[in-house]
N, C-alpha and C positions, 0 to 999 in steps of 0.2 A: 505493499500500500504507499502511497505518497501521504506523508503526514504534514500539515501545516499547524504551527501553535502560534498563539498571540495572546498577549496580557494587556487587560484595560486596567489604566492608572487611574487615580482619583478617588472620589466618593459616590459619583452619581453614575447611574446606569448609561450605557451607550447603546444605540441602534445600530447594529451592523448588517451588513450583507455578505455571505459567503458563498462563492462559486466554485462549482467543480467542472472544468471544461475538458474537452478532449476533440470531439470532431471539428471544432472551430480551428483549432492548432493547424488542420491541413491547409487552410488558407493562407499562412505564413510560412509554408514550405518545409511544416515538420512532417516526418514519415513515421507510420507505425503509432498512430495517436489511440488513445484509449478509446474504444468505440462506444461504451454506454456507462458514462461516469455514474457513480452512486457516492452520496456526499453523506457523512455523520458527522454532527457536531457534538462535542463533549464538554462537560465542565470538569476542572481538575481541582480537587480540594487541596489544602495545605499537606495533608498526609500522602497525596499523589493518587488517592483514589479517584476514578473517573465516573461520570454519571452521563448517559445518552440524552440530550437535551432535543436532538431533532434530527430526522433524517429527510433525503430526498433523491429520488431518482430521476425523474423528467419535472423541470422546473415550472411547468404549466398545471401540473397536477395539483398542486398547492399553493395559495399566496401569488397567484398569477397577477392580480391586479395590482398588489402591492409591490411586485417585483418590477413589472412594466413601469410603474410610476417614477421609479428611480432611475430609469434611462440605462440602466446596468443589466437588463435581462440578457442572459445568454443568447446567442444568435441561433443556436441548434436546440431544437425541442428536446432532444436526449439527454441534454446538459442538465446540471443539477444547480439549484440555489437554495439558499435559506437566510429568511429576514428573521432576526431575533434581537429583542431588548435585553441586554446583558449587564449584569452588576461587576463592578471591579473585580477582578481576579484572572486566572489562567483558563484558558479554553485551547482545544484542540480539534483540527477539522481532519477527518480520515477520508481519502479518496480511493474508491475501488472500482471494479467494474460490476455493474448488476447482473452480467451474465458469466462471471468467471472468467473474461477476458483479460488481457494485459495491454499496455501501450504507454504512451508518453500522455501525461495529463497536467493540468495546472490548477493548484489551489490560489483563491483571491480573496481578500478579505478587505470590505470597504467600510469607513467610519460614515454613518449617515447623520450622525447628530450634528444638526445644524445651530451654528454659532458657538460650538464647545470650544473651550480652551484647552480641554483635557486631550491627552492623545492615546493611541495605541502605543503602549510604551515599548513592547517587544513584539517581534515577528521571527518566526523560524520555520523551517522546513527542512525535513529528513527525507533522504531517498538515496538510490544507489548511483555511484559514479562508476560510469565506464570508461571506455577509451574512445578517441575520436570525438563526434558530436555527442556522445552520451555523458554528458556532463550535468551536474547538480546547479538549477538556476534558482536564486532568490532575488526579488525585485521589492522596492519600496518606492512610494511616492511622496515627496517632501511637500507639505501644503505652503510652506513659505521660505524666504531665504534664510540662509545660515542655521541651516537644520543640522545639529552635530549628532554625529551616531558613532558606535563603535560596530564593526561587523567582524563576526568571527566565523571559522571554518573548523568543525571539531571532527575527530575521526577516533583516535585511539580511547578518548574518554568514553565513547558509547559503549566500550567493553564492560565497564564498571556498571552498566544498567542492563547487562545481561543480553546485548546486541551481539550477535554472531557476524564476523565477517566485516568488521569496520575498517574504514580505510586507514591506512597505516600513516600516510604522510600527505596530508591535505595541502592543496594550493590555493589560494584566495585570489581573485582578480575583480576589479570594479570597473564598470563601465558608465558612461552617461546615456541618456535618452538617444543620442545620435550613434552610438556604437564606439565613441571615443573612449581610447584608454584613460583611467584615472590613476589606478595604483594596484600593485600586487605585493603579496606576502607569502613567504613560504613558512619558515619559522618565526612565530611572532615575538621572539625576543631579540630578533636581528635589527629590528627597525621600531622606533616609538616604545621601546620596553617601558620606560619609567612612565609615559603617559597613560599607556594601557593598564599597568598595574594600578595606578592612583584609580582609574574607573571602578576596580573590585571586579572587572569583567575580563581579566587575564586567563586565557585557557588553561586548563590544568597539565597539560602535556607540551613540553618543549618543541614537539613536531607539528603542533597545531599552529594555525594562522590567525591573525587579527590585523585590523587595520582601523584607526580612527580617522575620520573624515568630516568636513563640513561642505554640505551640499546645498546648491540653490533650490528653489521650488521646481519640482519636476521630478522625473523617473530616474533612478539609478539601478542598475542590474549587477548582482554579485554571482560571480561563477566559479566553482569548486571543482579542481580537476585532481588527479593522482598523479603524486611524483614518480618519474620515471615510468609512466603508464600503469601505474598500480590502480586497482580497481577495489571498491566495497561500498559500504555503507557510510554516509556523511552526514553531518548536520552544519546548515548554514543559518545564522543567527544575526538579527539586527536589533540592537538595542538604543534608545534614544537617550543622549546625554544632555541634560540643562545646562546652559551656559552658568 
């Protein structure tokens, strides 16, 4: 499964739209897309226990009017979407195929709360890193200029959570919305070490990657590959850093 996590900060509920896409990706030149996405939204309590809040197979089956009104309805009827008002806390979106198939999928989380000064504090994606084009991709959209974040790519740390086949040596790269290169990192201690440690988000393993960057309003893409064409399960995370 593809797994997307996010954390809502503050003290007020946020209304979010979570999408699970597959067929739409074909129009962007992606081969082998997930044919029939199925989306499950979980709440994760402080002890790590998960509760299923909602599921969806075809987005028009439930909440069609509400989803359409956001302007973010999936373009393919077989794709999935959920709108939910969520209290501050940790949540996980899990994307599978309704018919047991496999392929490339995309999980997206949009904050729909109008006029809110609060943020999605953290987003993350866990998936398999292969070779060539089979990379792990995580993206985020900054609402305003001077949005400061730390982006991490974890591999070996996942073994401590019972995940087999973790990526042994992740490499992290950042690109802007036009595909222009921003920064890269192999071992987080090689660059920005003191600054990263100060945030409290330094990766536990020296072979893992991290980058602190300040971004203007717009899209940023994080890509995780394996050093020396290594493969395995990795996690890419983005944490908002207030100034």
